[in-house]
Backbone as CSV, one residue per row, in Angstrom:
resi,resn,N_x,N_y,N_z,CA_x,CA_y,CA_z,C_x,C_y,C_z
1,MET,215.952,153.341,100.236,214.750,153.058,100.164,213.995,152.073,99.253
2,ARG,214.735,152.470,98.262,214.632,151.533,96.949,214.751,150.152,96.853
3,LYS,215.449,149.687,97.934,215.896,148.378,98.130,214.559,147.567,98.808
4,ILE,214.058,148.454,99.768,213.105,148.031,100.730,212.047,147.957,99.912
5,ILE,211.567,148.727,98.724,210.763,148.746,98.260,210.401,147.630,97.091
6,ILE,211.951,147.085,96.539,211.963,146.249,95.704,211.454,144.648,95.937
7,GLY,211.929,145.075,97.602,211.930,143.712,98.576,210.569,143.116,98.956
8,LEU,209.684,144.263,98.975,208.471,144.380,99.383,207.354,143.740,98.075
9,PHE,207.912,144.312,97.119,207.270,144.007,95.706,207.421,142.625,95.574
10,LEU,208.794,142.120,95.549,209.239,140.880,95.468,208.785,139.704,96.437
11,LEU,208.518,139.819,97.480,207.900,139.388,98.603,206.493,139.187,98.313
12,THR,205.593,140.358,98.162,204.225,140.309,97.515,203.886,139.553,96.306
13,PHE,204.744,139.534,95.219,204.747,138.851,94.201,204.672,137.581,94.540
14,GLY,205.664,137.200,95.434,206.006,135.754,95.203,204.582,135.282,96.462
15,VAL,204.312,135.580,97.416,202.714,135.466,98.009,201.828,135.010,97.149
16,ILE,201.363,136.034,96.378,200.513,136.123,95.123,200.539,134.912,94.332
17,ILE,201.705,134.892,93.923,201.854,133.348,93.148,201.778,132.196,93.579
18,SER,202.245,132.039,94.812,202.043,130.973,95.586,200.429,130.465,95.835
19,ILE,199.961,131.457,96.331,198.229,131.030,96.641,197.837,130.040,96.251
20,GLY,197.545,129.730,94.817,197.166,128.749,93.868,198.150,127.091,94.098
21,LEU,199.274,127.089,94.967,199.688,126.133,94.984,199.333,125.031,96.241
22,PHE,199.147,123.711,96.008,198.795,123.092,96.978,199.943,121.576,96.981
23,ALA,200.378,121.110,98.103,201.173,120.060,97.768,200.767,118.867,97.414
24,GLN,199.753,118.487,97.663,198.627,117.596,97.431,197.451,118.020,96.949
25,PRO,196.819,117.495,95.874,195.794,117.463,95.370,194.432,116.599,95.923
26,SER,193.405,117.500,96.154,192.145,116.698,96.925,191.670,115.708,96.067
27,ALA,191.230,114.380,96.012,191.038,113.735,94.998,189.919,112.797,95.763
28,GLU,188.861,112.376,94.739,188.184,111.298,95.186,188.541,110.107,95.554
29,PRO,188.084,109.524,96.477,189.078,107.681,96.763,188.270,106.785,95.381
30,PRO,189.053,106.020,94.930,188.707,105.164,94.112,187.622,104.217,94.156
31,ALA,187.076,104.427,93.098,185.932,103.278,93.211,186.488,101.570,93.324
32,PRO,185.318,101.252,94.563,186.097,99.653,94.752,185.508,99.023,93.783
33,PRO,186.174,97.516,93.875,185.987,96.736,92.267,184.635,96.287,93.032
34,ASP,183.951,95.637,92.020,182.876,94.618,91.729,182.713,93.758,93.064
35,THR,183.859,92.854,93.159,184.118,91.933,94.040,184.274,92.219,95.674
36,LYS,184.239,93.255,95.991,184.291,94.057,97.409,183.012,94.428,98.208
37,GLY,181.581,94.446,97.437,180.591,95.196,97.585,179.944,95.686,96.970
38,THR,178.919,96.310,97.527,178.193,97.088,96.538,177.790,98.750,97.475
39,SER,178.335,98.526,98.347,178.094,100.133,99.294,178.701,101.362,98.852
40,GLY,179.147,101.119,97.321,179.999,102.495,96.414,181.214,103.251,97.601
41,ASN,181.358,104.197,97.273,182.664,104.892,97.830,182.621,105.309,99.084
42,GLN,183.271,104.926,100.320,183.340,105.576,101.132,184.397,106.608,101.382
43,PRO,184.281,107.497,102.082,185.070,108.570,102.269,186.134,108.184,103.517
44,PRO,187.321,108.366,103.538,187.674,108.546,104.852,186.862,109.069,105.734
45,PRO,187.386,108.636,107.225,186.674,109.741,108.688,187.123,110.997,108.337
46,TYR,188.412,111.478,107.944,189.460,112.681,107.864,190.249,112.797,107.136
47,ASN,189.523,113.324,105.822,190.765,113.453,104.790,191.081,115.331,104.722
48,PRO,192.373,115.612,105.254,192.516,116.920,105.214,193.318,117.027,104.045
49,PRO,192.905,118.544,102.804,193.462,118.601,101.979,195.093,118.787,102.046
50,GLY,195.874,118.157,101.303,197.499,118.803,101.252,198.169,118.034,102.245
51,ALA,199.555,118.111,102.383,200.256,117.585,103.013,200.688,118.617,104.459
52,PRO,200.526,117.951,105.778,200.703,118.421,106.624,201.816,119.124,106.771
53,ILE,201.710,120.157,107.849,203.071,121.161,108.101,203.377,120.702,109.253
54,GLU,204.417,120.294,110.278,205.053,120.146,110.955,204.743,121.237,111.793
55,PRO,204.886,120.716,113.371,204.865,121.800,114.508,206.247,122.593,114.294
56,GLY,207.120,121.755,114.104,208.614,122.751,113.921,208.769,123.892,113.123
57,ALA,207.887,123.817,112.211,208.086,125.017,111.139,207.954,125.916,111.904
58,GLY,206.939,126.112,112.423,207.000,127.388,113.184,208.036,128.009,113.951
59,ILE,208.313,126.837,114.432,209.478,127.423,115.565,210.655,127.894,114.800
60,LEU,210.980,127.433,113.330,212.023,127.402,112.568,211.411,129.058,112.249
61,LEU,210.387,129.354,111.767,209.979,130.556,111.194,210.392,131.957,112.079
62,ILE,210.246,131.870,113.453,210.258,132.430,114.249,212.058,132.452,114.540
63,MET,212.270,131.681,114.952,214.073,131.632,114.949,214.555,132.254,113.644
64,ALA,214.297,132.244,112.471,214.576,133.217,111.716,214.263,134.352,111.568
65,GLY,213.282,134.859,111.621,212.715,136.172,112.514,213.523,136.844,113.320
66,ALA,213.816,135.807,114.079,214.461,136.982,115.549,216.123,136.740,114.934
67,TYR,216.638,135.955,113.951,218.074,136.078,113.382,217.897,137.616,112.880
68,GLY,216.926,137.394,111.667,216.785,138.472,110.460,217.066,140.014,111.769
69,LEU,216.134,140.077,111.968,216.076,141.394,113.293,217.325,141.739,113.641
70,LYS,218.165,140.545,114.449,219.518,140.888,115.015,220.148,141.129,114.029
71,LYS,220.474,140.549,112.701,221.163,141.188,111.784,220.832,142.333,111.207
72,ILE,219.418,143.025,111.433,219.327,144.253,111.062,219.645,145.212,111.831
73,ARG,219.657,145.014,113.363,219.750,145.997,114.485,221.694,145.877,114.151
74,ASP,222.180,144.691,114.259,223.582,144.845,114.062,224.398,145.899,113.004
75,VAL,223.504,145.869,111.718,223.721,146.775,110.833,223.957,148.055,110.987
76,ARG,222.416,148.552,111.553,222.150,149.473,111.815,223.343,150.470,113.013
77,ASN,223.358,149.296,113.886,224.850,150.068,115.019,226.083,150.368,114.755
78,VAL,226.331,149.038,113.473,227.949,149.428,112.990,227.692,151.028,112.253
79,SER,226.526,150.851,111.260,226.588,152.174,110.895,226.944,153.512,111.518
80,ASN,225.978,153.334,112.577,225.654,154.531,113.865,227.222,154.541,114.289
81,SER,227.990,153.950,114.635,229.379,154.047,115.208,230.363,154.967,114.361
């Protein structure tokens, strides 16, 4: 029981610490030089904050969770025998 509480504490602590982290900071685009025109800064049509995560990451997380559940079930079945 104590290992579970410590594990949950570490997981919660890790999530709380990583909330403020981003892959890339969102910044204003640089000002154009004077020779390029006088229209000012033009933001791109779509500028998502941070780096994108591939769709394969979700599949990887699901597979890792299923493997973890299988290992837990295997350990419980061995200890019950």
